[in-house]
N, C-alpha and C positions, 0 to 999 in steps of 0.2 A: 704326666699320666692323666688321662681323661676322667671326668667324673663318673661316666658310665662304667669304665673299666674298674675303677676303685670300688664302686658300689657293687659290681657284679662279683668280684673275686676277693675283695678285702673288706667285708662289712664289719663295722665296729659300732659300739654303742654311741649314741649321740643324736642330736637333732638332725644333722645332715644325712643320717642313715637310719631312717625310721624302721626299716625292715631288718636291721642288724640283730636286734634282741631275739625276735622269733627264730632267726636262722641259728643263732648261737645256741638257743634252747634245743632246736632240732638236732644239732650236732652233739650236744653234751648229754641230753636226757637219754635215758635209755634203759639202764635196765639190767636184765639178767645177763646181758653180754658184757657188763662192766664198761659202759659208755662206748661200746663198739658199734660200728655201723656195717651192715652187709654191703655187698657190691650194688645190689638193687637200691638200697637206701641212699648210698652215696650218689648213684646215678640220678635218683629223684631229686636230691638236694641240689646238686650242682648242674644238672642238665647234660652231663657227659654220659655217653653210652656205656653200657656194660662191656661191650666189645672193646672199646677204647681203654677202659680200666684194666681189662685182662691183658691187653697189649702192653700197657705201661708196666705191668707186673713182669711180663715175659722179658722185656728188655732191661729190667732192673731200674727203671726210672721211678716207679712208685710201687714197691712191693707192699703187700698188706702187713699190718702190724702183727697179725697172727692168722693162722688157719685153724678153724675149728676141727673137732674130731670127725665131724660129718663132711669136712672138705670145703667149708665155706670160707671165703676170704673176709677178714674183718679188719676194719680201719678205726683207729682212735682219733682223738682231736688233733694230735700232732700230724698224723698222716693227712688229715683233711686240710690243715694249714699248708702243708707241703703241696697238696694238689692245687690249692688256690694260687700258690706261687707259680706252679707249672702252667696253669691256665693263663696267668698274667703274661708270662714270657712268650706263650704261644700267640698272644695278642700282638706282640712285637715282631711276629713273623720269624721267630728264632728256631733253628733246627733243634730237634729233640736231643741230638748228641751234645749240643752246647747247653741246653737246659739242664741236662744231667750233670754237667760240670758245675753249674751254678748252684743247684739245690743239694747235690750230694757231696760237694767238696767245699766246706766252709772256709778253708784257708786260701782258696783260689781268689785271685784279684777280680772280684765281681765288677768293680768299677771299670776296669780296662775292657772287659768283655762287653759291657753295656755301651761304652763309648764306641767300640768298633761296630756294634750292631746299629748304633745310631747313624754312623757313616754309611753303612750298607743300606739302611732304610732311606736315607736322604738320596743316595744314588738311585734307588728304585723309584722314589718320588719324582726325581728329575726325568727319568725315563718315561714314567707314566704320563707326566705332564706333556712331554713331547708327543707321545702317541695321541693323547687327547686333543692337542692342538692340531695335529694332522687330520684327525677325524673331523674337527670343526671346520677346517678348510674345505674338506671334501663335501661336507653337508652344505656348506655355503656355495659350493660350486666354483670356488676360487681355483685359479691355475696354480699348480704345485711348483712350477718352475718357469723361470724366464732366464734361461741360461744357455749359452751356445754349446754345441756339442764339441767335445775334444776329438781332434783328429790324431792319427798316429804321429804325424809330424810334430804336433804340440807335445805329445808325451816324450818323443825323442828329444825335443828341446829342453823339456823339464829335466830329463835324465842328464843331458849335457851340462846344464847349469848346476845340478846337484854335484856331479863329479868335479866340476870346476871350483865350486865354493866349499864343499864339505871338507872339514879338517882331515888330515891324513889318518888319524886313528879310526875315524868313522868309516872311511873307505876300506881300511885294512880289516875292520870287523866285518864289513859286508862281504869282502872277498873270502874271509874265513868261513862265514856262514854258508855261502853258496859254492865254495870250491874254486871259483875263478871269477874274474871281472866279466867275462862273456856270459857266464851263467847268471850272474847278478843282473847284468844289463837285460838279458832276455826275460828274466822273471819280472823285473821292474816294469818294462814296457808292456808286457802282456797283462799283468795285473792292473797296472795303472790305467791302461786303455779301457779295460773292462769296468773297473770300479768308478772311474771318473764319469762314466756315462750311465751309471745306474742312477735312477731318479732320487733315491734316498741320499746317495753320496753327493749328487749335484745340489740337492737342497742344503746339505751341510756346508758345501763349498760356497754356495750363494750367501748363506748367513755369515760365514767367516770372512769372505773376501769381496762380496758384492757382485763380482762378475768373473768371467773367465780371464779377462785381462788382469784382474786383481790377483788371481792365482798365479799367472805367468810372471807378474811383476814381483810377487813375493819370493819367487825362486831366485831373483837377482841378488837378494840380500843374504850373504852367507851367515850362518849361525856363528855367534861369538864363541870363542874357544872356552871362556869360563862357563858359558851356558852348557856347552857340550860336556865339560868336565863334571859339572853339577849333575847333569842327567845321568852320566855314566856312574857316578857315585851313588845316586839314588837307586837306579835300577840294579846295580851290583848288590847293594844292601838287601833289596827285596829278594833277589835271586838266592842269596845265601840263606836268608830266613826261610824261603821256600824249600831249599834243600833240607834244612832242619825239619820242617814239617813232614816232608816225604820220608826222611829217615826215621822219624818218630812214629810212622805209621798212620798219619792223618790223611784222610781222603782229600782229593783235589777239590771237592766241593764242600769241604769243611769250612766253618766260619773263618778260621785263621788263614787258610789258603786263599779263600775268596777275597778277604780284605787286603791281603798282600797283592793280589792281582789288581784290586782297586787302587792301591798305592802306586803300583807300576803305571796304571792308566793316568792317574793324576799327574805324575811326573811328566809323562808324554804330553798331556794336555797343556801343562804350564810351559813346557819347552817350546811347543809348536804354536802357542797362543790360540788354541782351539776353543770353540764354544762347546764342542761335544766330541769326546774321544772314543765313543763306543765303536764306531766303524773302524777306526784305526786299530783298536785293540783286537777286535774280532779278525781283522786282517792279519795281525801278528799271529793270532792263534791258528788261522788257516795256513799261514806259511810253515809253521812248525808241524802242522798235521800233514801237509801235502808234500813237503820237500825233505827227503831223508838227509841230504847234506846239511840242511839247516839244523835239523835235530842233532845230528852227530857233532856239529860244531859247538852247539850250546852244551850238550852233554859232556863233551870233552873239556870245555872251558871251566866247568864247575866240577869236573870229575865225578859226575853222578849220572849213571845211565838212566834214561827215562825222564830226566828233569824237564826237557823241552816239552814232551807230551803232557807232563804234569802241569806245567805252566799254561799250556793251551787249554787244558780242561778247566783249570781254575779261572781263566779269563772268561770262558764261556759260561761257567757257573755264576760268576759275579755279574756279567752283563746280560744274563738270561738269553744267550745266543744259541 
């Protein structure tokens, strides 16, 4: 936790926080209202707008301690301490629905939620660093790519090598998702040809493989069976937990669902030896969004109608796509 955040939202007495005592006095002194503060007073003390405080009341995040006979919302010291916690969690870029769980449900595993949020923030940090690096390259006038264009024949060769080397369960899963090998082949070639020649994808491939020849050579090495089994186990576990999230009424952009999408992406990244999995994952999301047969196959596999669309939405929420 940074010094500025602690000082702003968690002032305490002591030499490190010289402004703590005055603020404590502002909160507790008071008066005829029995140490209560009005919305305007809370707004002045914390810097939060009156409108935001009203909204927190409306959604049940921070109801007032009491409402006066004249209709004024009043807040005691405990409510102000709760507000400081809320503001701190907002500094962590945490959704309000998750903050509500943390501050209103003391028996909840706060450590687990904070660990998950740390993972999400780290992913966001990596994404922002990548964007900033791209901007720096553009400002310096550097060439973004030095990479040969993929021809249709190259993609056809990649598909042939995939079919030749892929374990039987992987091919069977692909056929189940697309309805037939012909449909899978058509989708693979069409999407790969388009994606491999997109500047951002080519940049990722360049970083991962060094050249187009490196990409082609990588296809010659079949994935190990134990690696495929590990990937299948990891993604299956994620999907079953996503089904639970969906059945429990959690939105696809909830913290729990987003972090499960992140776990799915991490498994794919480790399996493929990728430096960046964002484009791969958004491609998976696009597949489930655009192809009914893929959605039907995944929905049927987990006996949960709509889980494929739910996964796609969670992926987009996690990767800000």
